[in-house]
C-alpha positions, -999 to 999 in steps of 0.1 A, spaced: -5 120 -102 -4 96 -66 -38 85 -65 -36 66 -98 -5 51 -84 -28 32 -61 -59 22 -81 -43 4 -111 -75 -6 -122 -90 26 -127 -58 34 -148 -58 9 -174 -96 11 -170 -93 47 -187 -74 31 -212 -102 7 -223 -124 32 -224 -104 53 -253 -104 22 -276 -62 11 -262 -72 -13 -234 -56 -46 -255 -24 -25 -264 9 -26 -246 9 16 -241 -9 11 -208 10 -14 -190 43 3 -202 28 40 -187 15 18 -157 52 7 -152 67 43 -157 40 59 -132 50 31 -105 83 39 -105 74 80 -95 72 94 -133 47 122 -140 20 113 -169 28 146 -194 27 144 -230 67 133 -234 60 104 -211 35 87 -233 54 93 -264 80 75 -247 56 46 -238 38 47 -271 74 45 -287 78 13 -269 42 1 -277 44 7 -311 21 31 -313 19 70 -323 1 96 -316 1 140 -325 6 161 -299 -30 172 -293 -38 134 -289 -12 131 -262 -25 162 -241 -63 146 -243 -46 113 -229 -34 138 -200 -64 158 -195 -86 127 -192 -62 111 -166 -59 146 -144 -96 140 -146 -96 108 -139 -74 114 -108 -93 141 -93 -124 117 -94 -103 91 -78 -89 119 -49 -129 127 -46 -138 95 -36 -111 87 -14 -122 116 3 -154 98 11 -152 84 49 -164 49 45 -164 24 78 -153 -11 74 -181 -25 88 -203 -12 57 -214 -39 32 -205 -36 -8 -239 -31 -23 -250 -60 -31 -279 -81 -22 -282 -118 -17 -317 -133 -22 -311 -168 -20 -348 -178 -25 -360 -192 -57 -371 -167 -89 -404 -160 -82 -410 -166 -48 -433 -146 -26 -409 -117 -9 -432 -131 23 -414 -168 19 -395 -169 50 -361 -183 57 -355 -215 79 -339 -200 109 -320 -224 123 -297 -253 107 -303 -288 108 -282 -306 130 -251 -317 119 -242 -353 107 -202 -366 108 -196 -391 79 -179 -420 87 -140 -417 86 -115 -438 85 -89 -425 107 -51 -433 102 -22 -439 130 -4 -415 142 25 -407 124 60 -406 138 60 -372 119 31 -348 121 41 -331 91 26 -365 73 -6 -349 81 3 -317 67 -21 -325 34 -48 -350 54 -83 -341 45 -103 -317 73 -122 -348 77 -94 -368 88 -78 -340 107 -108 -328 124 -116 -371 138 -79 -371 149 -86 -342 170 -119 -354 182 -111 -389 189 -80 -369 212 -56 -388 192 -35 -354 185 -41 -319 201 -48 -286 183 -16 -276 200 3 -306 184 -11 -300 147 -11 -257 151 25 -259 157 30 -282 129 17 -260 109 34 -226 117 69 -244 116 60 -250 86 51 -216 69 79 -202 89 101 -225 69 89 -227 34 76 -188 33 110 -174 19 99 -197 -10 65 -193 -16 57 -158 -2 27 -165 16 25 -149 42 19 -115 57 16 -123 91 19 -151 113 -4 -149 134 14 -173 158 9 -158 196 -35 -158 187 -28 -191 168 -17 -211 204 -34 -195 225 -65 -207 203 -55 -242 203 -44 -245 238 -85 -232 245 -98 -257 216 -78 -283 236 -92 -275 270 -131 -270 261 -125 -310 244 -112 -324 279 -138 -307 293 -162 -328 268 -169 -290 254 -166 -301 214 -178 -267 186 -176 -295 154 -163 -305 130 -136 -271 129 -131 -279 165 -95 -272 168 -86 -269 132 -56 -246 117 -67 -226 91 -50 -190 72 -68 -164 64 -68 -140 27 -54 -104 38 -85 -92 26 -100 -102 58 -97 -72 87 -81 -91 120 -80 -75 149 -41 -71 163 -28 -75 129 -22 -58 97 -46 -58 68 -30 -55 38 -48 -62 6 -19 -68 -10 -13 -34 -17 17 -17 -12 0 20 2 -19 -3 29 10 -22 41 6 -8 77 -30 -8 81 -44 -23 109 -82 -26 115 -90 -29 146 -120 -53 143 -124 -86 127 -143 -96 96 -176 -114 96 -157 -151 83 -130 -148 108 -157 -140 140 -179 -173 128 -142 -196 125 -135 -182 157 -169 -189 171 -168 -226 153 -134 -233 167 -106 -229 142 -76 -216 148 -58 -190 132 -24 -192 123 -15 -169 92 -24 -139 72 -22 -151 36 -10 -131 7 -27 -124 -22 -24 -104 -55 -25 -64 -52 -55 -57 -46 -69 -93 -52 -57 -89 -86 -31 -115 -100 -1 -129 -82 20 -98 -73 18 -81 -44 44 -58 -25 65 -83 -14 67 -104 -45 49 -130 -63 30 -153 -42 26 -188 -45 -4 -190 -25 -33 -204 -45 
């Protein structure tokens, strides 16, 4: 039943639909399936024993049939071609309730106004700025006390050093980041300032497609997946001058803290 291995949510959902979602059975059986076992009447009996449950042969066969039908439905869904550019079936309308449909949304945003920020002296080690707020880092770059490249190299170094412990990185985007950082420094030197995120390093949750890098969704079956386009979030942050330093881990398909590389400590 390979398709169910790719869809833990649907697997657990089946047992919720038959009233067994709060028992240990789904988790025990999922562990067997994820390890490569087939779902049979016998494997359900073994899982049920571990979960402290008991089912007769007819009940176990009913579960096997139900899971097989669900697997077929999942296979059918996976067979439908759906481009990454297709937006979810969700409509967000920020207009107040009962507002006329013809109510126009503002065409432009008001100009940004920078709040006063106390900027510290540049420390002997840039790592002292690792947890500084973006407001401070932004002003330090804007006032040319530090460069985007210096800040980017500091964060890349921390990611390389700490990732074995934190298991928080899917892909370091070092080449892309250093290229962006140098471009932002050159723009600033020419007097072109894009705004508060100009030259600020950031990390993209690995749900966000990024051209030239893997987009794995934290799931083993997609660990080698590449999507040849940038997500809208990535495009907008690029336009704002932010510097992408890494694709960061998340729980499998954005659930929990377990991904195919271990237990992420990335919040």
